[in-house]
C-alpha positions as CSV (number, residue, x, y, z in Angstrom):
1,M,31.1,3.6,-24.9
2,R,30.6,-0.2,-24.6
3,E,30.4,0.0,-20.8
4,N,27.8,2.8,-21.0
5,L,25.8,0.7,-23.4
6,R,25.9,-2.3,-21.1
7,V,24.6,-0.1,-18.2
8,A,21.8,1.3,-20.4
9,V,20.8,-2.2,-21.4
10,L,20.8,-3.3,-17.7
11,V,18.7,-0.4,-16.6
12,A,16.2,-0.8,-19.4
13,S,16.0,-4.5,-18.7
14,A,15.3,-3.9,-15.0
15,C,12.6,-1.4,-15.8
16,L,10.9,-3.8,-18.3
17,L,11.1,-6.6,-15.8
18,F,9.4,-4.4,-13.1
19,V,6.7,-3.3,-15.5
20,A,6.1,-7.0,-16.5
21,L,5.8,-8.1,-12.9
22,A,3.7,-5.1,-11.9
23,G,1.3,-5.6,-14.8
24,L,0.4,-9.1,-13.7
25,G,-3.3,-9.4,-13.0
26,T,-4.1,-5.7,-13.3
27,R,-4.6,-4.7,-17.0
28,G,-7.3,-7.2,-18.1
29,E,-9.4,-7.2,-15.0
30,P,-12.2,-4.8,-14.1
31,Y,-11.1,-5.0,-10.4
32,A,-8.9,-2.2,-9.3
33,P,-5.4,-3.4,-8.4
34,N,-5.5,-1.3,-5.2
35,E,-8.7,-0.5,-3.3
36,W,-7.3,2.9,-2.2
37,A,-7.1,4.0,-5.8
38,F,-10.9,4.5,-5.9
39,S,-10.9,7.8,-4.3
40,H,-8.2,9.3,-6.5
41,V,-9.8,7.9,-9.6
42,I,-13.2,9.4,-8.7
43,L,-11.8,12.8,-7.9
44,A,-9.6,12.8,-11.0
45,E,-12.6,11.9,-13.1
46,R,-14.5,14.9,-11.6
47,A,-11.5,17.1,-12.4
48,V,-11.3,16.0,-16.0
49,E,-15.0,16.4,-16.5
50,S,-15.5,19.7,-14.8
51,G,-12.1,21.3,-15.2
52,H,-11.5,21.8,-11.5
53,L,-10.9,19.6,-8.5
54,P,-13.5,19.4,-5.7
55,I,-11.9,20.5,-2.5
56,N,-12.9,19.7,1.1
57,E,-12.7,23.4,2.0
58,R,-13.5,23.0,5.7
59,V,-10.8,20.4,6.5
60,A,-8.3,23.0,7.8
61,T,-10.7,24.2,10.5
62,Q,-12.8,21.2,11.0
63,N,-10.5,18.2,10.7
64,S,-12.4,15.5,12.4
65,L,-13.8,12.7,10.1
66,S,-17.3,13.3,11.4
67,Q,-17.3,17.1,11.0
68,T,-16.6,17.3,7.2
69,N,-17.3,13.8,5.8
70,S,-21.0,14.2,5.2
71,A,-21.0,17.5,3.3
72,F,-18.0,16.6,1.2
73,Q,-19.4,13.2,0.1
74,K,-22.7,14.9,-0.8
75,S,-20.8,17.3,-3.0
76,L,-19.3,14.3,-4.8
77,G,-22.6,12.6,-5.4
78,F,-22.5,10.2,-2.4
79,P,-25.7,11.0,-0.6
80,R,-25.5,8.2,2.0
81,L,-22.7,7.1,4.3
82,T,-20.8,4.2,2.7
83,F,-17.3,2.9,3.2
84,Y,-16.2,4.1,-0.2
85,A,-17.6,7.6,0.4
86,T,-15.6,7.6,3.7
87,T,-12.5,6.4,1.9
88,V,-12.8,9.3,-0.5
89,W,-12.6,11.7,2.4
90,H,-10.1,9.7,4.4
91,F,-7.4,9.7,1.7
92,W,-8.4,13.0,0.3
93,N,-7.6,15.2,3.3
94,G,-8.7,18.3,1.7
95,L,-5.7,19.0,-0.7
96,P,-5.5,18.0,-4.3
97,L,-2.0,16.5,-4.8
98,Q,-2.8,12.9,-5.6
99,P,-5.9,13.4,-7.7
100,S,-4.5,16.4,-9.5
101,L,-1.4,14.4,-10.5
102,L,-3.6,11.6,-11.7
103,A,-5.8,14.0,-13.6
104,T,-2.8,15.6,-15.2
105,L,-1.4,12.2,-16.3
106,S,-4.8,11.3,-17.7
107,V,-5.0,14.4,-19.8
108,L,-1.4,14.1,-21.0
109,T,-1.6,10.5,-22.0
110,G,-5.2,10.4,-23.3
111,L,-5.9,7.6,-20.9
112,S,-8.9,7.5,-18.6
113,P,-8.0,8.2,-14.9
114,E,-8.8,4.5,-14.2
115,A,-6.3,3.3,-16.8
116,A,-3.7,6.0,-15.8
117,S,-3.9,4.9,-12.2
118,R,-2.7,1.4,-13.2
119,L,0.6,2.7,-14.8
120,P,3.5,1.7,-12.6
121,V,5.2,5.0,-13.2
122,A,6.4,5.3,-9.6
123,G,7.9,1.9,-9.6
124,V,10.0,2.6,-12.7
125,V,11.3,5.9,-11.1
126,V,12.2,4.0,-7.9
127,V,14.1,1.4,-10.0
128,L,16.1,4.2,-11.7
129,L,16.8,5.9,-8.4
130,V,18.0,2.7,-6.9
131,G,20.3,2.1,-9.8
132,A,21.8,5.5,-9.5
133,T,22.3,5.1,-5.8
134,A,23.8,1.7,-6.1
135,G,26.2,3.0,-8.8
136,L,27.2,5.9,-6.5
137,L,27.9,3.5,-3.6
138,L,29.7,0.8,-5.5
139,A,31.9,3.2,-7.3
140,R,33.6,3.9,-4.0
141,R,34.3,0.2,-3.2
142,R,36.7,-2.1,-4.8
143,G,35.1,-5.0,-6.6
144,D,33.2,-5.6,-9.8
145,A,30.7,-2.7,-10.2
146,R,28.4,-5.0,-12.1
147,A,27.2,-6.1,-8.7
148,G,25.1,-3.0,-8.9
149,G,22.9,-4.9,-11.2
150,I,21.8,-7.0,-8.3
151,A,20.2,-4.0,-6.7
152,L,18.4,-3.1,-9.9
153,F,17.0,-6.5,-10.4
154,A,16.3,-7.1,-6.8
155,I,14.2,-4.0,-6.6
156,A,12.6,-4.8,-9.9
157,C,11.6,-8.3,-8.6
158,G,11.1,-6.9,-5.1
159,S,8.9,-8.8,-2.9
160,A,5.1,-9.3,-3.3
161,P,4.0,-6.5,-0.9
162,F,6.3,-4.0,-2.7
163,L,5.1,-5.0,-6.1
164,L,1.4,-5.0,-5.0
165,D,1.7,-1.4,-4.0
166,M,4.0,-0.2,-6.7
167,R,2.0,-1.6,-9.6
168,V,-0.4,1.4,-9.3
169,L,0.4,5.0,-9.6
170,M,-1.4,6.0,-6.5
171,P,-0.5,6.1,-3.6
172,S,2.8,4.5,-4.3
173,T,4.2,7.7,-5.9
174,T,5.3,8.8,-2.5
175,V,7.8,6.0,-2.3
176,V,9.8,8.0,-4.9
177,L,10.4,10.7,-2.3
178,L,11.8,8.1,0.1
179,A,14.1,6.8,-2.6
180,L,15.1,10.3,-3.4
181,L,15.9,11.0,0.2
182,L,18.1,7.9,0.4
183,H,20.0,8.9,-2.7
184,G,20.4,12.5,-1.4
185,L,21.7,11.3,2.0
186,L,24.3,9.1,0.4
187,R,25.4,11.9,-1.9
188,R,25.7,14.1,1.1
189,A,27.7,11.4,3.0
190,L,30.0,10.2,0.2
191,L,30.3,13.2,-2.1
192,K,29.8,16.0,0.4
193,D,27.0,17.3,-1.8
194,R,25.1,19.6,0.5
195,A,22.6,20.6,-2.1
196,A,21.5,17.0,-2.6
197,L,20.2,16.7,1.0
198,A,18.2,20.0,0.8
199,F,16.8,18.9,-2.6
200,S,15.6,15.6,-1.1
201,L,14.2,17.1,2.1
202,T,11.9,19.7,0.5
203,P,9.4,17.3,-1.1
204,L,9.0,15.4,2.1
205,L,7.1,18.3,3.6
206,L,4.3,17.5,1.1
207,L,3.9,13.9,2.5
208,P,1.1,14.7,5.0
209,F,-1.0,16.0,2.1
210,W,-0.1,13.1,-0.1
211,Y,-0.1,9.8,1.7
212,Y,0.3,10.3,5.3
213,T,1.5,6.9,6.6
214,V,4.7,7.7,4.7
215,A,4.9,10.8,6.9
216,Y,4.7,8.6,9.9
217,F,7.6,6.6,8.6
218,V,9.7,9.7,7.9
219,M,9.0,11.0,11.4
220,L,10.4,7.9,13.0
221,L,13.2,7.7,10.4
222,F,14.4,11.1,11.5
223,L,14.0,10.2,15.1
224,A,16.5,7.4,14.4
225,F,18.8,9.9,12.7
226,A,18.5,12.2,15.7
227,L,19.6,9.3,18.0
228,G,22.4,8.5,15.6
229,H,23.5,12.2,15.6
230,L,23.7,12.2,19.4
231,L,25.7,8.9,19.4
232,L,28.1,10.2,16.7
233,R,28.4,13.8,17.9
234,R,32.2,13.6,18.1
235,E,32.5,12.4,14.5
236,R,32.7,14.8,11.7
237,H,30.5,13.0,9.2
238,S,27.2,13.3,11.0
239,L,24.9,13.3,8.0
240,I,22.0,15.5,9.1
241,P,22.1,18.5,11.5
242,L,20.3,17.8,14.7
243,W,17.8,20.7,14.1
244,V,16.7,19.1,10.9
245,C,16.2,15.8,12.6
246,L,14.0,17.5,15.1
247,L,12.3,20.2,13.1
248,L,11.2,18.1,10.1
249,P,9.1,15.6,12.1
250,L,7.5,18.5,14.0
251,L,6.5,20.1,10.7
252,L,5.1,16.8,9.5
253,A,3.1,16.3,12.7
254,V,1.7,19.8,12.5
255,S,0.6,19.2,8.9
256,L,-1.0,15.9,9.8
257,L,-3.1,17.7,12.4
258,V,-4.0,20.7,10.1
259,N,-5.2,18.5,7.3
260,G,-7.1,16.1,9.5
261,A,-5.2,13.0,8.6
262,L,-4.1,12.2,12.1
263,T,-7.6,12.4,13.6
264,S,-9.2,10.5,10.7
265,H,-6.5,7.8,10.9
266,L,-7.1,7.3,14.6
267,E,-10.8,7.2,14.0
268,L,-10.4,4.5,11.4
269,A,-8.1,2.5,13.7
270,R,-10.8,2.8,16.5
271,Q,-13.5,1.6,14.1
272,T,-11.5,-1.2,12.7
273,L,-9.8,-2.5,15.8
274,G,-12.0,-1.3,18.6
275,S,-9.0,0.1,20.4
276,L,-6.0,2.3,19.5
277,W,-3.2,0.5,21.3
278,M,-2.4,-3.3,21.1
279,G,-6.0,-4.2,20.3
280,P,-7.0,-7.8,19.7
281,D,-6.5,-7.4,16.0
282,A,-3.0,-5.9,16.2
283,G,-1.0,-7.3,13.3
284,S,-3.9,-9.5,12.3
285,D,-3.2,-9.1,8.6
286,Y,-0.2,-11.5,9.0
287,R,-2.6,-14.5,9.0
288,S,-4.5,-13.3,5.9
289,H,-2.1,-11.2,3.9
290,L,-2.2,-12.1,0.2
291,N,-4.7,-14.9,0.8
292,R,-1.8,-17.2,1.8
293,E,-1.9,-20.9,1.9
294,P,1.1,-22.4,3.7
295,W,3.2,-22.5,0.6
296,R,2.4,-18.9,-0.1
297,S,3.4,-17.9,3.4
298,A,6.7,-19.8,3.2
299,L,7.5,-18.2,-0.2
300,L,6.6,-14.7,1.0
301,Y,8.7,-14.9,4.1
302,A,11.6,-16.4,2.1
303,Q,11.5,-13.3,-0.1
304,V,11.4,-10.9,2.8
305,I,14.4,-12.7,4.5
306,L,16.4,-12.6,1.3
307,L,15.8,-8.9,0.7
308,F,16.1,-7.6,4.3
309,V,18.7,-9.7,6.1
310,P,21.6,-7.6,4.7
311,L,19.9,-4.4,5.9
312,G,19.3,-5.8,9.3
313,W,22.9,-7.1,9.4
314,M,24.2,-3.6,8.5
315,G,22.3,-2.2,11.6
316,V,23.8,-5.0,13.8
317,Q,27.3,-4.2,12.5
318,A,26.9,-0.5,13.1
319,A,25.7,-1.1,16.7
320,A,28.6,-3.5,17.4
321,S,31.2,-1.1,16.0
322,R,29.8,1.7,18.1
323,M,29.9,-0.4,21.2
324,R,33.6,-1.0,20.5
325,S,34.1,2.8,20.0
326,Q,35.1,2.2,16.4
327,R,34.6,4.8,13.7
328,L,31.5,4.2,11.5
329,G,31.6,4.7,7.8
330,P,29.1,7.2,6.5
331,H,27.2,4.6,4.5
332,R,26.8,2.5,7.6
333,V,25.3,5.4,9.5
334,V,22.7,6.0,6.8
335,F,21.6,2.4,6.6
336,A,21.7,1.8,10.3
337,A,19.4,4.7,10.8
338,W,17.1,3.5,8.0
339,A,16.8,0.1,9.6
340,L,16.1,1.6,13.1
341,G,13.5,4.0,11.7
342,G,11.8,1.1,9.9
343,L,11.8,-0.9,13.1
344,L,10.2,1.9,15.1
345,F,7.6,2.4,12.3
346,S,6.7,-1.3,12.2
347,L,6.2,-1.4,16.0
348,L,4.0,1.6,15.8
349,L,1.8,0.2,13.0
350,E,1.4,-3.2,14.4
351,G,0.8,-2.0,18.0
352,A,-1.5,0.9,17.2
353,V,-3.5,0.1,14.1
354,G,-2.9,-3.6,13.4
355,I,-0.9,-3.2,10.2
356,S,2.0,-5.6,9.8
357,F,5.5,-5.2,8.6
358,L,4.5,-6.9,5.4
359,N,1.8,-4.5,4.6
360,R,3.7,-1.2,4.9
361,S,7.3,-1.3,6.1
362,V,8.4,-3.6,3.3
363,I,7.3,-1.0,0.8
364,Y,9.2,1.8,2.4
365,L,12.4,-0.1,3.2
366,A,12.8,-2.2,0.0
367,P,14.9,0.4,-1.9
368,A,17.4,0.6,0.9
369,A,17.4,-3.1,1.4
370,A,18.2,-3.8,-2.3
371,I,21.1,-1.3,-2.3
372,V,22.6,-2.8,0.9
373,A,22.3,-6.3,-0.6
374,A,24.4,-5.1,-3.6
375,W,26.9,-3.4,-1.3
376,T,27.2,-6.6,0.8
377,L,27.8,-8.8,-2.2
378,A,30.2,-6.5,-4.1
379,P,33.5,-7.6,-2.5
380,F,32.7,-11.3,-3.2
381,W,31.4,-10.9,-6.7
382,E,34.4,-12.6,-8.3
383,K,33.5,-15.9,-6.5
384,R,31.4,-18.0,-8.8
385,S,29.3,-19.4,-5.9
386,V,28.4,-15.9,-4.8
387,R,27.3,-15.0,-8.4
388,V,25.2,-18.2,-8.7
389,G,23.7,-17.7,-5.3
390,A,22.8,-14.0,-6.0
391,L,21.2,-14.9,-9.3
392,A,19.2,-17.8,-7.7
393,A,18.0,-15.4,-5.0
394,V,16.9,-12.8,-7.6
395,A,15.1,-15.6,-9.5
396,L,13.3,-16.6,-6.4
397,L,12.3,-13.0,-5.7
398,G,11.0,-12.7,-9.3
399,L,9.2,-15.9,-9.7
400,G,7.8,-15.8,-6.2
401,S,6.5,-12.3,-6.7
402,A,5.0,-13.1,-10.0
403,G,3.0,-16.0,-8.5
404,L,1.9,-14.1,-5.4
405,V,1.0,-10.9,-7.3
406,A,-0.9,-12.7,-10.0
407,G,-2.7,-14.8,-7.3
408,A,-3.6,-11.7,-5.2
409,T,-5.8,-10.2,-8.0
410,P,-9.3,-11.7,-7.9
411,S,-10.3,-13.5,-11.0
412,Y,-13.3,-12.3,-13.0
413,A,-15.7,-15.2,-13.6
414,P,-17.7,-15.3,-16.9
415,G,-21.0,-14.8,-15.2
416,E,-20.0,-11.6,-13.4
417,A,-20.3,-9.1,-16.3
418,P,-23.9,-10.2,-17.0
419,A,-24.8,-10.1,-13.3
420,Y,-23.6,-6.6,-12.8
421,G,-25.3,-5.6,-16.1
422,W,-28.5,-7.1,-14.8
423,M,-28.2,-5.1,-11.6
424,A,-27.6,-1.9,-13.6
425,A,-30.9,-2.4,-15.4
426,H,-33.0,-3.8,-12.6
427,V,-31.8,-2.3,-9.3
428,D,-32.3,1.2,-8.1
429,H,-28.9,2.9,-8.3
430,G,-29.7,4.8,-5.0
431,D,-30.0,1.5,-3.1
432,L,-27.4,0.6,-0.6
433,V,-25.5,-2.5,-1.9
434,Y,-23.1,-4.7,0.1
435,S,-20.6,-7.2,-1.3
436,S,-17.0,-8.1,-1.0
437,L,-14.6,-5.4,-2.0
438,E,-13.8,-6.5,-5.5
439,A,-17.5,-6.7,-6.5
440,S,-18.3,-3.4,-4.8
441,S,-15.5,-1.7,-6.7
442,V,-16.9,-2.7,-10.1
443,L,-20.4,-1.7,-9.1
444,L,-19.1,1.7,-8.0
445,R,-16.7,2.5,-10.8
446,E,-18.3,0.9,-13.8
447,D,-22.0,0.7,-13.0
448,D,-22.6,3.9,-11.1
449,F,-23.8,2.4,-7.8
450,V,-22.6,5.1,-5.5
451,N,-23.8,3.5,-2.3
452,V,-21.7,0.4,-2.0
453,V,-20.4,-1.2,1.2
454,A,-22.9,-0.6,4.0
455,F,-20.7,-0.3,7.1
456,P,-17.0,0.0,8.1
457,P,-15.2,-3.3,8.2
458,S,-14.0,-5.0,11.3
459,E,-12.7,-8.4,12.4
460,T,-16.1,-9.1,14.1
461,L,-17.9,-8.4,10.8
462,L,-15.6,-10.8,9.0
463,E,-16.1,-13.6,11.5
464,R,-19.9,-13.2,12.0
465,F,-21.1,-12.2,8.6
466,W,-18.7,-14.0,6.3
467,Y,-17.1,-16.9,8.0
468,S,-19.8,-18.0,10.4
469,H,-22.0,-21.1,9.4
470,D,-24.9,-19.8,11.5
471,V,-27.7,-18.1,9.6
472,A,-28.7,-16.2,12.7
473,S,-25.4,-14.3,12.6
474,L,-26.6,-12.3,9.6
475,A,-29.5,-10.6,11.3
476,P,-27.7,-7.7,13.0
477,Y,-26.2,-6.6,9.6
478,L,-29.0,-7.1,7.1
479,P,-31.0,-3.9,8.0
480,S,-27.9,-1.9,7.0
481,F,-28.4,-2.5,3.2
482,D,-30.9,-3.1,0.5
483,E,-29.1,-5.6,-1.8
484,F,-26.4,-8.2,-1.2
485,V,-24.1,-9.4,-4.0
486,L,-22.5,-12.8,-3.4
487,R,-19.7,-14.0,-5.7
488,H,-19.4,-17.8,-5.8
489,A,-15.6,-17.4,-5.8
490,V,-15.6,-16.3,-2.2
491,A,-16.3,-19.9,-1.2
492,T,-13.3,-21.4,-2.9
493,Q,-10.9,-18.5,-3.5
494,G,-9.9,-15.5,-1.4
495,F,-12.1,-12.5,-1.2
496,E,-11.4,-8.9,-0.3
497,E,-13.2,-7.0,2.4
498,F,-10.7,-4.5,3.6
499,G,-6.9,-4.5,3.2
500,P,-5.3,-7.8,2.1
501,A,-7.1,-10.6,0.4
502,R,-8.5,-13.0,2.9
503,L,-9.0,-16.8,3.0
504,P,-12.1,-18.3,1.3
505,I,-15.1,-18.6,3.5
506,G,-15.9,-22.2,2.6
507,Q,-19.1,-23.9,1.2
508,E,-21.0,-24.0,4.5
509,A,-20.6,-20.3,5.2
510,Y,-21.5,-19.6,1.6
511,A,-24.7,-21.7,1.9
512,K,-26.0,-19.8,4.9
513,F,-26.8,-16.8,2.7
514,G,-29.2,-18.9,0.5
515,A,-30.7,-20.5,3.6
516,S,-31.6,-17.1,5.2
517,R,-35.3,-16.3,5.2
518,D,-34.4,-12.6,5.4
519,L,-32.6,-12.6,2.0
520,H,-34.7,-13.0,-1.2
521,L,-32.7,-14.4,-4.2
522,V,-33.5,-12.3,-7.3
523,Y,-30.6,-13.3,-9.6
524,D,-28.4,-16.3,-9.9
525,D,-26.2,-17.3,-12.9
526,G,-23.9,-19.7,-11.1
527,D,-21.1,-17.2,-10.6
528,V,-23.0,-14.4,-8.9
529,Q,-26.1,-14.3,-6.7
530,V,-28.0,-11.1,-6.0
531,F,-30.2,-11.1,-2.9
532,R,-32.7,-8.4,-1.9
533,V,-33.1,-7.9,1.9
534,A,-36.6,-9.0,2.8
535,M,-36.5,-8.8,6.6
536,Q,-39.9,-8.5,8.3
537,P,-40.3,-5.6,10.8
538,E,-40.8,-7.9,13.8
539,R,-37.4,-9.6,13.0
540,L,-35.4,-6.3,13.0
541,P,-32.8,-6.7,15.8
542,F,-33.3,-3.2,17.1
543,I,-37.1,-3.6,17.7
544,T,-38.1,-5.0,21.1
């Protein structure tokens, strides 16, 4: 009884720790903690208000972004093409899994969809699944089973990218399915529980209609398992039949084509990068992720190394054992395949669409990494130096993540609420308004400006419009919108345009907006400036 109580206290503490870390900078700010949550919140609000979800009914037969985007955004009340309207379609993909879950949670809890989307429900479930899996694994190894607590607290502290994604309900809920798959595979390998694997595989078929980059990860994960199956064909503990390894990715790929996710993702990659394979911006978010100064970068990479070195080492050991024709333990097969699948996925993302390991793979691999860390430490847990080192590593993960997560959420200056209120009263809500992502999110979600963000983001846009000191660099972009909202914080703090928070633009780049004769200042309270585009016809760049 006493041991069960200790375990219960440990689990509860880990969950509370995760909730505390995940709640940093999200509850008191009007800025959404994840820019992709907008579309789900909007659709869930429509569902709660009307009693049914709007569905992009033509997506199964017309699955190109350009074919269905316009009609669907008009049905949602977005009459003009804006980035947020595109985002609603892009992450909607025609089927109501994410918004319906959010709408259901909203109704059951009495919270608004906006508030419900900020509940780190998925993170708590992942923590619980990691605890159960660590307990299963460590129960089969000699040593102090309390080392399983390292896995719980490591995943609770996580690393900043993991926490940044898991602090919101959407779209991080899909990580639960990966944690469930990991748990089922180990039950299949260690307990010979065949039902566990089938139970874990079934929900994966919903991934292309939920959050499709996870489907890409699963496809490459099962490719790694297929390779492992071929290498281990003489051994009796092959974990997954070869037909499952080959059939599941095929089904996921077909689903991605049917719901338009694959074509829309490739289109977004083309718009953002200018090319689909190894473009000039490939992996570019490394230099801007989390608005990192050098100390932030060092801290973040230290976290990633602490969390992922044991998983990588497990893969190296598995490869070395196989080269020596030694029999591999079933747990080693699972984790080696997980590491290889993550590597393939990371190469695909960085090479094809410019998304780094930090921005996606960390999120999907963190549960496996935490369990491997606990497994690796368990035999040495009686050594005081190991216990002290493990606790220090967890403390670094926790404190580092707390600082990085809190710093990644834009601060809301005192003058911003009055500025957005003034706009609500004095600016036509049908105007096209451009700003940095955090300001646009408030104007969209709280002040009913449905046409925010005038054009798809790109590295060229960032360099010319935001970071350039040359006033003339603004001219090609100004005809695209009616009003421009400029937060003073973008000069000295990070600002969000698309994806991770980027470095401050600096005072000289900030000053060029006020110096432009094509922008007319209509509001300034020191924290926010509102400009109206006042470009004369003869200065329009497309007129010769």
